[in-house]
N, C-alpha and C positions, 0 to 999 in steps of 0.2 A: 272191069273198072272203066273202060272206054265207053261202054253203053251208059253207065251212071253219069259220066262227064257230059256226054252228048244230050242226055235227057235233062240235066241241069241247065244246060245252055238253052234247050228248047223251052223249058219251064220259065226261065228268066225272060226269054224273048217274048213269049205269049203274055206273061204277066205285065211286062213293060209296055208292049203294044196296046193291050186292052186298057191299061191305066192311062196311057198317053192319049188314046182316042177319046176317052171319057173326060179327061181333065184338061188336055192341051198343054200340060206342064211337064217339062223334062224332069224337074226335081221331084215332083210328087210321083211320077211314074217310076223313076229310079228308086225312090224309097219304098214304094209298094212292091216293086219287083224283087227287092232284097229282103223285105220284112215278111211277105206272104209265105215264101218257102219255109222260113224258120218257124212261123206259127203253124203252118200245115204240118211240118215235121212233128211238132209236139202233139197236135191233134191226131195224127196217125198213130203215134205211140199209145195214147189212151184209147183210140178205136181198137187197135189190136188187143189190148188189155181186156176190153169189153167183150170182144169176140172169144178170147181164150176162156173167159168166165162162162160165157154162154155155152161153148162147146163142153166145157167141164160139167156144167149143169145138165146138159143133154145126155152126157155119158152116164152120169149118176142116175138119171131118170131111166135110161135103158137098162142099167144094171138092176135097179129096183124092180122093173117090170119082169125081168127074166128070172130073178132070184126068188 
């Protein structure tokens, strides 16, 4: 759990720093640093679903070639 917390802190810090350097706005940087991880989490969920489907298709393909 500690690793997850420290990664979240690093992720927030990087997102905030990049957004602040690009915009010069504390408010915009804060909003982006908070919103981006939430959006990225949803994207990751669907990315994993797509990879699961790909792996399943690969497994079926191997089974058909062997059978």
